[in-house]
N, C-alpha and C positions, 0 to 999 in steps of 0.2 A: 505495499500500500505505501510507503513515502516514496517509493523510489518512480510509482504513477503521478505523487500531489507533484512532485520535483521533475516529472516532464512538465504535464499541467502550468505546472505559476512558468515555465523557461519559455512554454510555446500561445501563454498569455501574452506576453511580451513581446514572443514572434509577432507574431497579431496584428498587437498595439503597431509594431516599427513598418510593418505593413501597411498595414491601413493611413500610417503618414505620410506613405509615398516614397519610401528607404525600399528597394529593387529585392523583392527574393533571394535573385542569385546572390546577393552580395553580404546575405546574414546566415547562422543559422540558431540553432536549437538546442542543446544538450540539460537532463535534466543529473544532475551526479549523485543525488540524495544523503546515503550521508557519507558519501567514498571524497569527499572534502568539507569536513568539518573547520567551520572557522572559529566555531565556541563547541565545548561539552556540550554533551548535552544531557547531562544530569541537575541541572539548573533548570527552573523556564528563563530566564536570562539566556544560555548556552544553547536551548532550545529555540529561543526567536530571535538569536542573533545569526541561527542557519537558517529561521525563511527568509531566504534572500535572492537578487536577481545578483548579477558578473558580469557588467559587459567588458566584454575587452576589444580595442580598437586597433589594428594591423593598420 
């Protein structure tokens, strides 16, 4: 379930970029779930910190 939520969160941001004129071939979306946590999932603050989207511009 967490991986699905991660993919859906990434897809929502991707869709927003597309709807604002960013060409689909210029962007991609990936849901990483627990693979790359920003903080420990042991606390509510850590779990909240891990609910994020990271945009990388190259």
